C-alpha positions as CSV (number, residue, x, y, z in Angstrom):
1,M,0.0,-0.1,-0.2
2,Q,2.7,2.3,0.9
3,R,4.4,2.1,-2.6
4,A,1.1,1.6,-4.3
5,F,-0.8,4.8,-3.2
6,W,1.0,6.9,-5.9
7,A,-1.7,8.7,-7.9
8,L,-2.8,10.7,-11.1
9,T,-3.3,12.5,-14.5
10,I,-3.2,10.9,-17.8
11,V,-1.7,14.0,-19.5
12,A,1.0,15.2,-21.9
13,C,2.8,17.8,-23.6
14,L,4.6,18.4,-26.9
15,F,7.3,15.6,-28.0
16,L,10.4,17.7,-27.4
17,P,13.3,16.2,-25.1
18,V,13.1,19.4,-23.2
19,A,9.1,19.3,-22.4
20,V,9.7,15.5,-21.6
21,Q,12.4,16.3,-19.0
22,A,10.2,19.2,-17.4
23,Q,6.8,17.5,-17.4
24,G,8.2,13.7,-16.5
25,D,8.5,10.8,-18.6
26,Y,6.1,8.6,-16.6
27,L,2.4,7.9,-15.2
28,D,2.4,6.3,-12.3
29,V,-1.2,4.8,-12.0
30,Y,-3.0,3.3,-8.8
31,M,-6.2,1.7,-9.4
32,V,-8.6,0.5,-6.6
33,K,-12.2,-1.1,-6.4
34,A,-13.7,-0.6,-3.2
35,K,-16.1,-3.0,-1.3
36,P,-19.8,-1.1,-2.0
37,E,-20.1,-1.2,1.7
38,K,-16.8,0.5,2.4
39,A,-17.1,3.2,-0.4
40,A,-17.9,6.2,1.8
41,D,-15.1,4.8,4.3
42,L,-12.6,4.8,1.5
43,E,-13.4,8.3,0.3
44,S,-13.0,9.7,4.0
45,I,-9.3,8.2,4.2
46,A,-8.6,9.6,1.0
47,K,-9.5,13.1,2.1
48,K,-7.3,12.7,5.3
49,M,-4.5,11.7,3.1
50,V,-4.8,14.5,0.9
51,D,-5.0,17.1,3.8
52,A,-1.8,15.4,5.1
53,N,0.1,15.8,1.8
54,R,-1.0,19.3,1.5
55,R,0.1,20.4,4.9
56,Y,3.4,18.7,4.9
57,N,4.6,19.0,1.3
58,G,4.0,15.2,0.4
59,D,3.1,13.8,-2.9
60,H,0.9,15.0,-5.8
61,W,-1.8,13.3,-7.8
62,L,-5.3,13.4,-9.4
63,A,-8.1,11.1,-8.7
64,M,-10.6,10.0,-11.0
65,E,-14.0,8.2,-10.3
66,T,-15.4,5.8,-12.9
67,V,-18.6,7.2,-14.6
68,Y,-19.0,4.3,-17.1
69,G,-16.7,1.1,-16.4
70,E,-16.3,-1.0,-13.7
71,G,-18.1,0.3,-10.3
72,D,-17.0,1.4,-7.3
73,T,-13.4,1.8,-9.2
74,I,-11.2,5.2,-8.5
75,A,-7.7,5.6,-10.3
76,F,-4.9,7.8,-8.6
77,V,-2.4,9.2,-11.0
78,S,0.8,10.7,-10.5
79,N,3.6,12.2,-12.8
80,R,7.2,10.6,-12.4
81,Q,10.4,11.8,-14.0
82,D,12.0,8.4,-13.5
83,Y,12.3,5.4,-11.4
84,A,13.7,7.1,-8.8
85,D,11.5,9.6,-8.6
86,I,8.9,6.8,-7.4
87,D,11.1,6.2,-4.2
88,N,11.1,9.8,-3.7
89,A,7.4,10.4,-3.9
90,T,6.8,7.3,-1.4
91,G,9.1,8.8,1.0
92,A,7.1,12.1,0.7
93,F,3.9,10.4,0.9
94,M,4.4,8.6,4.0
95,G,6.6,11.7,5.6
96,A,3.5,13.6,5.2
97,L,1.3,11.0,6.8
98,E,3.6,10.4,9.7
99,K,4.1,14.1,10.2
100,A,-0.1,14.6,10.2
101,Y,-0.9,11.5,12.3
102,G,2.2,9.9,13.9
103,K,3.7,6.5,12.7
104,D,1.2,4.4,14.4
105,G,-1.7,6.6,13.3
106,A,-0.2,6.5,9.6
107,E,0.0,3.0,10.0
108,K,-3.6,2.5,11.3
109,M,-5.0,4.5,8.3
110,L,-3.3,2.3,5.6
111,N,-4.6,-0.7,7.3
112,E,-8.1,0.6,7.5
113,W,-7.7,1.9,3.7
114,N,-6.5,-1.8,2.6
115,S,-9.6,-2.9,4.8
116,C,-12.0,-0.9,2.2
117,L,-10.8,-2.4,-0.9
118,A,-12.1,-5.4,-2.8
119,G,-9.2,-5.2,-5.2
120,S,-6.1,-2.7,-6.3
121,R,-3.4,-3.0,-9.2
122,S,-0.6,-0.5,-9.9
123,E,0.9,0.3,-13.4
124,L,3.8,2.5,-14.6
125,R,3.1,3.8,-18.0
126,K,5.5,5.5,-20.4
127,R,4.3,8.5,-22.2
128,R,4.3,8.2,-25.9
129,W,4.7,11.6,-27.4
130,D,5.7,10.1,-30.6
131,L,2.2,8.7,-31.0
132,S,0.0,11.3,-29.2
133,W,-1.5,14.1,-31.2
134,K,-2.4,18.0,-30.6
135,A,-0.9,17.6,-27.0
136,P,-0.9,21.2,-25.6
137,Q,2.2,23.0,-25.5
138,P,4.6,23.2,-22.4
139,G,3.3,26.5,-21.2
140,S,-0.6,25.4,-21.7
141,Y,0.1,22.0,-20.1
142,A,-1.3,23.0,-16.6
143,K,-4.1,25.0,-17.7
144,F,-5.3,22.3,-20.0
145,I,-5.3,19.7,-17.4
146,G,-6.5,21.8,-14.5
147,E,-9.6,23.0,-16.6
148,S,-10.2,19.3,-17.5
149,R,-13.3,17.5,-15.8
150,V,-13.9,14.3,-17.6
151,L,-11.5,11.9,-19.6
152,R,-12.2,9.0,-21.9
153,T,-9.7,6.2,-21.9
154,T,-9.1,3.2,-24.1
155,A,-6.8,0.1,-23.0
156,V,-5.8,-1.4,-26.3
157,H,-4.3,-5.1,-25.8
158,V,-2.1,-5.7,-28.7
159,R,-1.3,-9.3,-30.0
160,P,2.5,-10.5,-29.6
161,G,4.6,-9.6,-32.3
162,H,2.2,-6.8,-33.3
163,G,3.3,-4.0,-31.4
164,P,5.5,-2.2,-34.3
165,D,2.1,-2.8,-36.7
166,F,-0.1,-0.8,-34.2
167,E,2.6,1.8,-33.9
168,A,2.7,2.6,-37.4
169,L,-0.9,2.7,-37.4
170,L,-0.9,5.3,-34.6
171,K,1.3,7.4,-36.5
172,D,-0.8,7.5,-39.5
173,I,-4.0,8.2,-37.4
174,K,-1.6,10.9,-35.7
175,T,-0.9,12.4,-39.2
176,A,-4.5,12.5,-40.2
177,E,-5.8,14.0,-36.9
178,E,-3.2,16.7,-36.9
179,Q,-4.4,17.9,-40.3
180,N,-7.9,18.0,-39.4
181,P,-8.9,21.2,-37.4
182,N,-12.3,19.7,-35.8
183,T,-10.1,17.1,-33.8
184,Q,-9.3,17.2,-30.1
185,P,-5.8,16.2,-28.3
186,V,-5.4,12.8,-27.6
187,L,-3.0,11.3,-25.5
188,V,-1.0,8.0,-25.8
189,S,1.1,5.9,-23.2
190,Q,2.2,2.4,-22.8
191,V,2.1,0.0,-19.8
192,V,5.9,-0.7,-18.8
193,E,5.4,-2.4,-15.4
194,G,2.5,-4.0,-14.1
195,G,0.7,-5.3,-17.2
196,K,0.3,-8.6,-19.2
197,G,1.6,-8.2,-22.7
198,S,1.8,-4.9,-24.7
199,I,-1.0,-2.6,-23.4
200,F,-1.3,1.1,-24.5
201,Y,-3.8,3.7,-23.3
202,I,-5.4,6.2,-25.5
203,T,-6.6,9.3,-23.5
204,G,-8.7,12.2,-24.4
205,L,-9.9,14.9,-21.8
206,R,-12.7,17.6,-22.0
207,T,-13.9,20.2,-20.1
208,E,-17.5,18.6,-19.8
209,M,-19.3,15.6,-21.0
210,G,-20.8,17.5,-24.0
211,G,-17.3,17.7,-25.3
212,F,-17.5,14.2,-26.5
213,D,-20.4,15.0,-28.6
214,K,-20.1,15.5,-32.2
215,N,-16.6,14.7,-32.7
216,P,-15.2,13.6,-36.2
217,T,-15.2,9.7,-36.6
218,L,-12.3,7.9,-37.7
219,H,-14.1,7.3,-41.3
220,D,-14.1,11.0,-41.5
221,I,-10.6,11.6,-40.4
222,L,-8.9,8.9,-42.4
223,G,-11.3,8.5,-45.6
224,E,-12.5,5.5,-47.1
225,E,-9.2,3.9,-48.1
226,G,-7.6,4.7,-44.7
227,Y,-10.3,3.3,-42.6
228,K,-10.2,0.1,-44.4
229,K,-6.4,0.1,-43.7
230,F,-7.4,0.7,-40.3
231,L,-9.9,-2.0,-39.9
232,Q,-7.4,-4.5,-41.4
233,I,-4.5,-3.8,-39.3
234,S,-6.5,-3.5,-36.1
235,A,-8.1,-7.0,-36.6
236,D,-4.7,-8.4,-37.3
237,S,-2.7,-6.5,-34.4
238,I,-5.6,-5.8,-31.7
239,E,-6.3,-8.4,-29.2
240,S,-9.2,-6.5,-27.0
241,T,-9.9,-2.9,-26.0
242,E,-11.7,-1.8,-23.3
243,S,-13.0,2.0,-23.0
244,T,-13.6,3.9,-19.6
245,L,-15.2,7.0,-18.8
246,L,-13.9,8.9,-15.5
247,R,-14.8,12.4,-13.8
248,F,-11.9,14.1,-11.9
249,S,-12.5,14.2,-8.0
250,P,-11.0,17.1,-6.6
251,E,-11.7,16.1,-2.8
252,M,-9.5,13.3,-3.3
253,S,-6.8,15.0,-5.3
254,N,-3.9,16.7,-4.6
255,P,-2.7,18.5,-7.6
256,T,0.6,20.4,-8.3
257,N,0.5,24.1,-7.8
258,D,0.3,25.1,-11.5
259,I,-2.6,22.8,-11.8
260,L,-4.4,24.2,-8.9
261,A,-4.0,27.7,-10.0
262,A,-5.9,27.1,-13.4
263,A,-9.0,26.5,-11.4
264,P,-8.5,26.7,-7.6
265,G,-12.3,26.7,-6.9
266,F,-12.6,23.5,-8.8
267,W,-9.3,21.6,-7.3
268,Q,-10.0,23.0,-3.7
269,P,-13.6,23.0,-2.9
270,K,-14.4,25.1,0.3
271,P,-16.2,22.8,2.9
272,V,-19.8,22.4,3.0
273,V,-21.0,23.8,6.4
274,A,-23.7,22.0,8.0
275,A,-26.9,24.3,8.6
276,S,-27.7,24.8,12.3
277,K,-30.8,22.6,13.5
278,G,-32.5,25.3,14.9
279,K,-33.9,28.5,13.2
280,Q,-32.2,31.4,14.1
281,K,-34.7,34.6,15.0
282,A,-34.3,37.7,13.1
283,P,-32.6,40.6,15.0
284,V,-36.0,42.5,15.1
285,E,-37.8,39.6,16.4
286,A,-35.2,38.6,19.0
287,A,-35.1,42.4,20.3
288,A,-39.2,42.2,20.5
289,E,-38.8,39.1,22.8
290,K,-36.3,40.9,25.0
291,Q,-38.6,43.6,25.7
292,K,-41.6,41.4,26.6
293,Q,-39.0,39.8,29.0
């Protein structure tokens, strides 16, 4: 659990070496499935972890709840520069918990977290800048992520030995997509740790659900001949696909400062103050009642 709770953003920038170094090469993804009767408890613990990491300069992540896909499932995604950064983030996360709740309190919290889970898995994904299209410029990266509210991601399982064919297909699609003025950014990553076989994730982010409406189809983008080629290569290369629609959860996220600055009202929502049980009397009513007394 200590190494697994590295959480989320499925994001990218341009394919320039400087941008890659600036934004990090990997996505550290931790996916959990809550026990239905423990979902509220899990969310409560996640909020306490967020609070500790915000107050004591811990790790950063974005949390996403599944809207369409496997129920009671949450993904936590963090950026990592390299493998060494994983150890650094783990230390920062645990250090923040222990400063906030003490060593025994942190251990108890992690045990309670595990008791809420029906299952979990972790993946380390390499960002594939060369296969992504219309990725945001480095200067607008944080704004792009900070203003996003939902995302759709498709996991593509590629047949053994067909990786080069699938990558060539994505490059053809990228060329066509970038020439079409009506297409949206799509970010591609590839599982390097924690997966079975060759797995690619193809992800699009939007500011609202309606952003997924009225997008050009692959047939529109590739044309008749290009679409036939796509169908043929897909049939030969792809073993299976799985699509999931998720919504960002600000309450369970601890974004970096640049993402937070893009939409502070969303990423740091103010706590809801419970209404008082008794109805307060208006000042005039209170004064009249005092005179009677």
